[in-house]
C-alpha positions as CSV (number, residue, x, y, z in Angstrom):
1,M,-3.4,0.1,1.2
2,K,-6.1,0.3,2.8
3,F,-13.3,-14.5,6.1
4,V,-14.0,-20.4,9.2
5,A,-14.0,-19.3,5.6
6,L,-17.7,-20.4,5.0
7,L,-18.6,-18.8,2.1
8,V,-21.5,-19.1,-0.5
9,A,-20.9,-22.3,-1.8
10,A,-22.4,-20.6,-5.5
11,F,-18.2,-19.5,-4.9
12,A,-17.1,-22.7,-6.5
13,A,-15.3,-25.6,-5.5
14,L,-12.8,-23.7,-3.0
15,T,-15.5,-21.9,-0.6
16,A,-17.0,-25.2,-0.4
17,A,-14.3,-26.8,0.6
18,L,-13.2,-23.6,3.6
19,M,-17.4,-24.3,4.2
20,A,-17.0,-27.9,5.4
21,L,-16.4,-27.4,9.1
22,P,-15.5,-30.3,11.1
23,A,-18.8,-31.1,13.8
24,A,-16.5,-32.0,15.9
25,A,-14.5,-29.0,16.2
26,Q,-12.8,-28.6,19.6
27,A,-12.4,-25.0,22.1
28,D,-9.0,-23.6,22.3
29,V,-7.5,-25.8,19.4
30,W,-7.1,-24.7,16.5
31,T,-6.9,-27.0,13.3
32,L,-4.7,-26.2,10.0
33,R,-6.2,-26.8,6.9
34,Q,-5.0,-26.3,3.5
35,N,-7.2,-26.8,0.2
36,A,-6.2,-25.8,-4.0
37,E,-5.7,-22.4,-3.2
38,S,-5.1,-21.4,0.6
39,C,-4.1,-22.5,4.0
40,Y,-6.5,-21.8,6.7
41,L,-6.7,-22.1,10.8
42,E,-9.8,-22.5,12.4
43,R,-11.2,-22.8,16.0
44,T,-14.8,-22.5,17.9
45,F,-14.5,-20.3,20.8
46,G,-18.0,-21.3,22.9
47,S,-20.5,-23.0,22.0
48,G,-25.0,-22.8,22.1
49,A,-25.8,-19.1,20.7
50,G,-22.9,-17.9,21.6
51,K,-20.9,-19.8,19.6
52,I,-18.3,-18.1,16.9
53,Q,-15.9,-19.8,14.6
54,L,-13.0,-18.5,13.1
55,V,-10.5,-18.8,10.3
56,I,-7.7,-17.5,9.5
57,Q,-6.8,-17.9,5.7
58,S,-4.0,-17.3,3.4
59,F,-2.6,-17.4,0.4
60,G,1.0,-16.6,0.1
61,P,3.4,-14.5,1.4
62,T,2.5,-11.6,-0.4
63,S,-1.2,-12.1,0.4
64,P,-3.2,-10.4,3.7
65,Y,-5.0,-13.0,6.2
66,H,-8.5,-12.9,5.8
67,V,-10.1,-13.2,9.0
68,V,-13.1,-14.9,9.3
69,L,-15.9,-14.9,11.7
70,S,-18.9,-16.7,11.4
71,G,-21.7,-17.4,14.3
72,A,-25.7,-15.8,15.6
73,N,-24.7,-13.1,17.3
74,L,-22.9,-11.6,14.7
75,P,-24.2,-8.6,12.6
76,I,-26.1,-9.9,9.2
77,D,-26.5,-8.0,6.5
78,K,-26.6,-8.4,2.7
79,D,-22.7,-8.4,1.7
80,R,-22.1,-4.7,2.5
81,A,-19.0,-3.2,4.2
82,R,-19.2,-2.0,7.7
83,P,-17.7,0.0,11.0
84,A,-15.8,-1.6,13.4
85,R,-13.3,-1.1,16.0
86,V,-11.1,-4.6,15.6
87,G,-7.3,-5.0,17.1
88,F,-5.6,-7.7,18.4
89,G,-4.2,-6.7,21.5
90,G,-7.4,-6.1,23.2
91,E,-9.8,-2.9,23.9
92,N,-7.1,-0.8,23.8
93,A,-5.2,-2.3,20.5
94,A,-8.6,-1.2,18.2
95,K,-9.2,0.7,15.8
96,D,-11.9,2.0,13.1
97,S,-11.6,-0.2,10.6
98,V,-14.2,-1.3,7.4
99,V,-15.1,-4.9,7.1
100,L,-17.3,-6.5,5.2
101,V,-20.6,-8.2,6.5
102,G,-23.0,-10.9,4.9
103,S,-24.2,-14.1,5.6
104,S,-23.7,-18.3,4.7
105,G,-26.7,-20.9,4.8
106,G,-28.3,-17.5,6.8
107,E,-25.6,-17.5,9.2
108,P,-24.1,-13.9,10.2
109,M,-20.6,-13.5,8.8
110,V,-17.7,-10.6,8.7
111,L,-14.3,-10.7,6.7
112,I,-11.7,-8.7,8.0
113,T,-8.5,-8.0,6.7
114,V,-5.7,-8.2,8.5
115,A,-1.9,-7.0,7.4
116,P,0.9,-9.1,9.1
117,A,4.5,-7.1,9.2
118,R,5.5,-7.8,5.7
119,P,5.8,-6.9,2.2
120,L,1.7,-7.1,0.5
121,S,1.0,-7.5,-2.7
122,L,-3.0,-5.7,-2.0
123,F,-4.9,-3.4,-4.7
124,R,-7.5,-2.3,-3.4
125,W,-10.6,-0.1,-5.6
126,L,-12.6,2.1,-3.6
127,Y,-16.4,4.0,-4.6
128,M,-17.5,6.0,-1.9
129,Y,-19.7,8.8,-1.4
130,R,-16.9,10.5,0.4
131,P,-13.9,10.0,1.8
132,V,-13.0,8.2,5.1
133,N,-10.8,7.9,7.6
134,D,-11.1,3.9,8.8
135,D,-8.7,1.7,7.5
136,F,-9.1,-1.1,5.5
137,V,-6.3,-3.8,6.6
138,V,-6.0,-4.8,10.2
139,P,-2.9,-4.1,11.2
140,L,-1.7,-7.5,12.9
141,D,0.3,-7.8,16.1
142,T,2.1,-11.6,16.5
143,A,2.7,-11.6,19.8
144,A,-1.1,-10.2,21.2
145,Q,-3.3,-13.6,22.5
146,T,-6.7,-11.8,21.5
147,L,-8.6,-10.5,19.1
148,F,-11.4,-7.6,20.3
149,V,-14.3,-6.6,17.2
150,R,-17.1,-4.2,18.8
151,F,-20.0,-3.0,16.1
152,P,-21.9,0.3,16.3
153,D,-24.8,-0.6,18.9
154,R,-23.4,-4.2,19.9
155,D,-21.6,-5.9,22.5
156,P,-17.8,-6.1,21.9
157,I,-16.4,-9.5,21.0
158,T,-13.2,-10.8,22.5
159,L,-11.7,-13.9,22.0
160,P,-9.4,-15.7,24.0
161,L,-6.4,-16.7,20.6
162,G,-3.9,-17.7,23.4
163,P,0.1,-17.9,22.3
164,M,0.2,-17.6,17.9
165,N,3.5,-17.3,17.3
166,S,4.0,-21.1,16.5
167,E,0.4,-21.0,15.1
168,Y,1.0,-17.8,12.1
169,A,4.6,-19.8,11.4
170,A,2.6,-23.0,10.2
171,L,0.5,-20.8,8.3
172,D,2.8,-19.0,6.6
173,S,4.8,-22.0,5.7
174,C,1.9,-23.8,4.4
175,A,0.9,-21.3,2.2
176,Q,4.4,-20.6,1.2
177,K,4.0,-24.4,-0.3
178,V,1.0,-23.8,-2.1
179,A,2.3,-20.6,-3.7
180,D,5.7,-22.6,-4.6
181,K,3.4,-24.6,-6.2
182,W,1.6,-23.0,-8.0
183,S,4.8,-21.1,-9.1
184,L,6.7,-23.8,-10.1
185,A,3.9,-24.9,-12.7
186,A,4.0,-22.2,-14.1
187,T,7.5,-21.9,-15.0
188,G,8.0,-25.8,-15.5
189,G,9.1,-26.5,-12.4
190,V,12.0,-24.2,-12.7
191,R,12.1,-21.7,-9.8
192,P,12.3,-18.0,-11.4
193,A,15.4,-15.7,-10.1
194,T,13.1,-12.6,-10.1
195,P,9.4,-12.2,-9.7
196,P,7.3,-10.5,-12.5
197,K,7.1,-6.6,-12.1
198,L,3.1,-5.5,-12.5
199,L,3.7,-2.1,-14.9
200,Q,1.9,1.3,-14.6
201,G,-0.1,-0.7,-12.1
202,K,-2.3,2.4,-11.2
203,E,-3.6,2.9,-14.9
204,T,-3.9,-0.8,-14.8
205,L,-6.8,-0.6,-11.9
206,W,-8.2,2.1,-13.4
207,H,-9.0,0.0,-15.7
208,V,-10.7,-3.0,-12.9
209,S,-13.7,-0.4,-12.7
210,Y,-17.3,-2.3,-10.8
211,P,-19.2,-4.1,-12.2
212,P,-22.1,-2.0,-12.8
213,N,-24.9,-3.8,-11.6
214,L,-23.1,-5.0,-8.2
215,L,-22.3,-0.9,-7.4
216,L,-26.2,-0.2,-8.7
217,N,-27.1,-2.7,-5.7
218,R,-24.2,-1.6,-3.7
219,I,-22.8,-5.1,-3.1
220,N,-19.2,-5.1,-2.1
221,G,-17.1,-7.7,-2.1
222,L,-12.9,-8.8,-2.2
223,V,-11.1,-11.6,-4.8
224,E,-7.8,-12.9,-4.4
225,L,-6.5,-13.5,-8.2
226,R,-3.6,-15.8,-9.5
227,L,-1.8,-14.7,-12.7
228,T,0.4,-16.2,-14.6
229,V,1.9,-13.5,-16.7
230,N,4.5,-15.8,-19.8
231,D,7.7,-14.0,-21.3
232,K,6.5,-11.9,-23.2
233,G,4.8,-10.1,-19.6
234,R,1.5,-10.9,-20.6
235,V,-1.4,-12.1,-18.0
236,R,-1.8,-15.8,-19.6
237,D,-4.4,-17.4,-17.5
238,C,-6.1,-15.8,-14.3
239,T,-7.9,-17.8,-11.7
240,V,-10.3,-16.9,-9.1
241,Q,-8.9,-18.2,-5.8
242,L,-11.8,-16.9,-3.8
243,A,-14.7,-13.6,-4.5
244,T,-16.9,-12.8,-1.7
245,W,-19.6,-13.2,-2.1
246,I,-20.0,-12.1,-5.6
247,R,-18.5,-14.4,-8.1
248,E,-18.5,-11.9,-11.0
249,F,-16.1,-9.5,-9.0
250,G,-13.4,-12.2,-9.9
251,D,-14.3,-13.1,-13.4
252,D,-14.7,-9.1,-14.1
253,A,-11.2,-8.5,-12.2
254,C,-9.8,-11.7,-14.2
255,R,-11.2,-10.0,-18.1
256,K,-9.5,-6.6,-16.6
257,F,-6.2,-7.9,-16.2
258,K,-5.5,-10.3,-18.9
259,E,-6.9,-7.5,-21.1
260,E,-4.8,-4.4,-19.5
261,A,-1.5,-5.9,-17.6
262,R,1.4,-4.7,-19.0
263,F,4.6,-7.2,-16.5
264,E,8.6,-6.8,-16.3
265,P,8.5,-11.1,-16.7
266,A,10.3,-12.7,-14.2
267,K,13.5,-13.7,-14.8
268,N,16.2,-16.7,-14.6
269,L,19.2,-17.6,-13.3
270,A,20.4,-16.3,-17.0
271,G,18.4,-13.5,-17.0
272,E,16.7,-14.7,-19.4
273,P,12.2,-13.9,-18.9
274,V,10.2,-16.8,-18.3
275,A,6.9,-17.5,-17.1
276,S,5.7,-17.0,-13.4
277,T,2.7,-16.2,-11.4
278,F,1.4,-13.0,-9.7
279,R,-0.6,-12.8,-7.3
280,T,-3.1,-9.8,-6.6
281,A,-6.7,-8.9,-4.5
282,V,-9.0,-6.3,-5.7
283,M,-11.4,-4.7,-2.5
284,Y,-15.0,-3.3,-4.1
285,I,-16.1,-1.6,-1.3
286,I,-19.1,1.2,-1.4
287,Y,-19.1,2.7,2.1
288,N,-20.4,5.8,3.6
289,W,-23.1,5.9,0.1
């Protein structure tokens, strides 16, 4: 299984909400916020030209975190995948990774996908000219108090996060409540005993192809999807919770999941099939081409 979420305004209401960072945000203070689809921690480091805004975002218990950095000193590019050394715990903990680089309102942004120590439901679609050994998901050390990021030909960035256990716990609790709300809405208020299970996942993912025009223009992105699976194991509805940077990635992925995905439906306590929700993510990466 190999981003302040200030994403382009065209991403719709979710990303517009995440872009609305308070002007009075203070350094050394984490703020937990929530919108319709996710929860996120935000904080500002430094000031002036050296200011970096940081968001750590979660969509639920099976989702990776999105770590989003925004600031004038970050590399800027047109929605590309770029190499970086990233690590929680300082330079010695850093490893070669691939991150998504873009901009919002002309300000550089970087999105890093981060994996807490828990099972994740993350699909990944890779289209590369040649194989790479870099990872696309950075492991999270919840005890680490610094975040280290180094891009080629740039000075390293070290952000003093401070103790984070209570912040991560609050983030996870908030995201779980959001996920539970959508799950209960799909089931009519009854929590399922077992979740839906995707059948033939590799075959399904094969159909979630790169939109040709985005592939031609080498546009990279990440989408987060929330599917409603009916009691027959078919996708009844699909919501694009997040699409970076291009909404078309999410719309296309939803359409393909509706057409191709087959599930073993969720079951209630009596063992009867019921409707429920299923979350997944798709990464569209063109790298080393």
